C-alpha positions in Angstrom: 0.1 0.0 -0.1 1.2 3.4 -1.2 0.3 4.9 2.3 2.5 2.6 4.3 5.6 4.0 2.1 4.2 7.7 2.8 4.1 6.8 6.5 7.7 5.4 6.5 8.8 8.5 4.6 7.2 11.2 6.6 8.2 9.6 10.2 11.9 8.8 8.8 11.2 5.0 9.8 12.3 1.9 8.0 9.4 -0.3 9.7 5.8 0.4 11.1 3.2 -2.0 12.5 -0.3 -1.4 13.5 -0.5 -2.2 17.2 -4.0 -1.1 18.2 -7.2 -0.1 16.9 -8.3 2.6 19.1 -11.8 3.1 17.4 -13.8 2.5 14.4 -15.3 5.7 12.9 -19.1 6.4 12.9 -21.1 4.6 10.2 -18.2 2.5 9.2 -16.3 5.3 7.4 -12.9 4.0 8.6 -10.8 3.4 11.8 -8.1 5.3 14.2 -5.2 3.1 14.6 -1.9 3.6 16.6 1.4 2.4 14.6 4.6 1.5 16.3 7.8 2.7 14.3 11.2 1.9 14.7 12.2 5.8 15.3 13.5 6.2 18.7 12.5 10.1 18.3 9.0 9.0 17.3 8.0 5.5 18.6 4.3 5.6 18.0 1.8 7.9 15.8 -2.0 7.8 15.6 -3.6 7.2 12.0 -6.9 8.3 11.2 -7.9 6.4 8.0 -11.1 7.5 6.3 -12.5 5.0 3.8 -15.3 6.9 2.3 -16.6 3.9 0.0 -16.8 1.6 3.1 -19.7 3.2 4.7 -22.5 1.2 6.0 -25.9 1.5 7.9 -26.1 4.3 10.1 -26.5 3.0 13.8 -29.6 5.1 14.3 -31.0 4.6 10.7 -30.0 8.2 9.4 -28.1 6.8 6.4 -29.2 9.5 4.0 -27.4 11.3 1.3 -27.5 14.4 3.7 -25.8 12.2 6.2 -23.1 11.0 3.8 -22.3 14.5 2.5 -22.1 15.8 6.0 -19.5 13.1 6.8 -17.5 13.6 3.7 -17.3 17.3 4.3 -16.3 16.8 7.9 -13.2 14.8 7.0 -12.3 17.4 4.4 -12.7 19.9 7.1 -10.6 18.1 9.8 -7.7 17.7 7.4 -7.8 21.3 6.7 -8.0 22.1 10.3 -4.9 20.2 10.9 -3.1 21.4 8.2 -3.8 25.2 8.6 -5.3 25.6 12.1 -4.1 23.4 14.7 -0.5 24.8 15.0 -2.2 27.9 16.3 -3.3 26.5 19.6 -1.1 27.1 22.4 -0.4 24.8 25.2 -3.3 26.1 27.0 -5.9 24.4 24.5 -3.6 21.6 23.5 -4.3 19.3 20.2 -2.5 16.5 18.3 0.4 17.8 16.0 -0.1 16.9 12.6 2.9 14.9 11.0 1.3 14.5 7.6 -1.8 13.8 5.3 -2.1 11.5 2.4 -4.9 10.9 -0.1 -5.6 8.1 -2.7 -8.8 7.5 -4.3 -11.5 7.3 -1.8 -9.0 6.8 1.0 -7.7 9.5 3.2 -5.1 9.3 5.9 -4.3 11.8 8.7 -1.3 11.0 10.7 -1.3 12.7 14.2 1.0 12.9 17.1 0.0 10.2 19.8 -1.1 12.1 22.8 -0.7 9.0 25.2 2.7 10.3 25.9 1.5 13.4 27.7 -2.2 12.8 28.0 -2.6 9.2 28.5 -5.8 9.1 30.6 -9.3 8.7 29.1 -12.4 9.2 31.5 -16.1 8.2 31.4 -17.1 10.5 34.1 -15.7 13.3 36.0 -15.6 15.1 39.4 -16.1 19.1 39.4 -12.3 19.9 39.2 -11.8 18.1 36.2 -15.1 19.5 34.4 -13.5 22.7 35.1 -10.1 21.6 33.4 -12.0 20.9 30.2 -13.8 24.3 30.6 -10.8 26.0 30.7 -9.5 24.3 27.7 -12.6 25.3 25.8 -12.4 29.0 27.1 -8.7 29.2 25.9 -9.8 27.8 22.6 -12.5 30.3 22.1 -10.3 33.2 23.4 -7.3 32.0 20.8 -9.8 32.1 17.9 -12.4 34.9 18.7 -13.3 36.9 16.0 -11.4 34.9 13.2 -13.3 33.8 10.2 -13.4 30.0 9.8 -11.6 29.9 6.5 -11.6 26.2 5.3 -13.8 25.0 8.2 -17.4 24.7 8.6 -19.0 28.2 8.2 -21.3 27.1 11.2 -19.6 24.8 13.4 -21.0 21.9 15.5 -22.5 18.5 13.9 -26.0 19.5 14.9 -26.6 23.0 13.4 -29.8 23.4 11.9 -28.8 23.8 8.3 -27.2 20.6 8.1 -30.2 18.7 9.7 -33.2 18.9 7.8 -34.2 15.2 8.0 -34.0 15.4 11.9 -36.1 18.6 11.9 -38.7 17.0 9.8 -39.0 14.1 12.2 -39.4 16.2 15.2 -42.7 16.1 17.1 -42.2 19.0 19.2 -44.3 21.7 17.2 -43.4 24.8 19.3 -39.6 24.0 19.1 -40.0 23.2 15.3 -41.5 26.6 14.7 -38.9 28.4 16.7 -35.9 26.4 15.4 -34.8 28.9 12.8 -35.0 31.6 15.3 -32.7 30.0 17.7 -30.3 29.2 15.0 -30.3 33.0 13.9 -29.6 34.3 17.4 -26.6 31.9 17.9 -25.3 32.5 14.3 -25.8 36.1 14.3 -24.2 37.1 17.7 -21.8 39.8 17.8 -19.0 37.8 19.3 -18.3 34.7 17.0 -15.5 32.5 17.7 -14.1 28.7 16.2 -16.0 26.4 18.1 -14.6 22.5 18.5 -18.0 21.3 17.1 -18.1 17.9 19.1 -16.7 18.7 22.4 -17.9 15.7 24.1 -16.2 14.1 27.2 -14.8 11.2 25.2 -12.7 13.7 23.0 -10.8 15.0 25.9 -7.3 13.4 26.9 -6.0 13.9 30.6 -2.6 14.2 32.0 -1.7 11.8 34.7 -2.3 14.3 37.2 -5.8 15.3 35.8 -4.6 18.9 35.7 -4.1 19.2 32.0 -6.2 18.2 29.0 -5.7 18.0 25.1 -8.7 17.6 22.8 -9.3 15.4 19.6 -11.7 15.1 16.7 -12.2 18.3 14.7 -14.6 17.0 12.0 -17.1 19.9 13.1 -14.9 22.6 14.0 -16.2 25.8 12.5 -17.7 29.4 13.3 -20.0 30.1 16.3 -20.9 31.1 19.7 -18.7 29.4 22.3 -21.8 28.4 24.3 -22.6 25.7 22.0 -19.4 23.8 23.2 -20.1 24.5 26.8 -23.7 23.5 27.1 -22.7 20.3 25.0 -19.7 19.3 26.9 -21.4 19.7 30.2 -24.4 17.6 29.0 -22.0 14.7 28.0 -20.5 14.5 31.4 -23.3 15.6 33.8 -26.8 14.7 34.8 -29.5 17.0 34.3 -29.7 17.6 38.1 -25.8 18.3 38.1 -26.1 20.7 35.2 -28.8 22.6 37.1 -27.2 22.4 40.4 -23.6 23.6 39.1 -24.5 25.6 36.1 -23.7 29.2 37.8 -20.3 27.9 39.3 -19.3 26.3 36.0 -20.1 29.1 33.9 -18.2 31.3 36.4 -15.1 29.2 36.0 -15.4 29.2 32.1 -15.6 33.1 31.9 -12.8 33.7 34.3 -10.4 31.6 32.0 -11.8 33.1 29.0 -11.5 36.9 30.2 -7.9 35.8 31.5 -6.9 34.8 28.3 -8.3 37.7 26.4 -6.6 40.0 28.5 -3.3 38.6 27.5 -4.1 37.7 23.8 -6.7 40.2 22.8 -7.0 42.9 25.2 -9.0 45.2 22.7 -11.9 42.9 23.3 -14.8 44.1 25.5 -14.6 41.0 27.5 -17.4 42.2 29.7 -19.8 42.8 26.7 -18.8 39.2 25.5 -19.7 37.5 28.8 -23.0 39.3 28.9 -23.8 38.3 25.5 -22.8 34.8 25.7 -24.3 34.1 29.1 -27.5 35.1 27.6 -27.0 32.8 24.7 -26.1 29.9 27.1 -29.9 28.6 27.6 -30.5 29.4 23.5 -27.6 27.0 22.8 -29.0 24.2 25.1 -32.4 24.6 23.6 -31.0 24.5 20.2 -29.0 21.0 20.9 -32.4 19.8 22.3 -33.9 20.9 19.0 -31.4 18.3 17.5 -32.0 15.5 20.0 -35.8 15.6 19.8 -35.7 15.1 16.1 -32.6 12.6 15.8 -33.4 10.2 19.0 -36.3 11.7 21.3 -35.3 8.9 23.7 -31.8 10.1 24.4 -30.7 10.4 27.9 -29.5 13.9 27.5 -33.0 14.8 26.8 -33.9 15.2 30.8 -36.0 17.3 33.1 -33.5 20.1 33.1 -32.9 20.4 29.2 -36.6 20.4 28.7 -37.3 22.9 31.3 -34.8 25.4 30.2 -35.9 24.8 26.5 -39.6 25.6 27.4 -38.5 28.7 29.2 -36.6 29.7 26.0 -39.5 29.2 23.9 -41.6 31.3 26.2 -39.2 34.1 26.0 -38.8 34.3 22.3 
């Protein structure tokens, strides 16, 4: 395979072997594999192999042309992210370094730094200090890219944004939310303070250091423009119950905004951080209602549809 030759060349190795399949990609679009090399300075790399002709049944039954087109674009966006954007991330919002990218026919490969050296821990649940570590990463990421046009990325980031989800909107039975879906979308897309959002900032996409005090993030298929609150509400929903979200919402948003303003004061002192915070705090429930809109159409029995998310959504709809 030509990719193997390419991998040996870009890693300055004479041998390589697959040692672990880390995960399969959604809907059978490929896999993420760890390779071992015989280079003492680069012992392992992680390779994301995208095989566009191997896609199979969507696990939720959403195997439509819309779904396929969205996936194809997402891998193009991710490759562009690693080539053109990732090196702009400081250590405070660490991401894998790109080693190389290769394409042949319907197959694409992204060769990345193996984060296991410095960020070996993966978690399925978090305590509050660990939640705050991830929120600080998001705050630093959003501050770093504040007011930068998303060139080559999704114009509107996140995998659930309305324009890419017509099938799910059509299926949704909540008529009040269906009627206001475009209004929620507009509020988020037209806010004054836009940044680059990760777009899939769930717990599974964060890698922790051994002391749990630092994280790096992976999976940039849906990175693009938007309001930072979209990442924040999605992340909190991925690691906290509805009751925990309600109980700790104020404390956790405070943590996020303290970190955001700290980074902005250094990196972008011209930005009115107080005005940004005021705008984004008002958009936090809007972002939650927007994600709830997606879930109600995509999988109305999803565990993230809880009393808290539905209560916030109903309050938002009443206020529109």
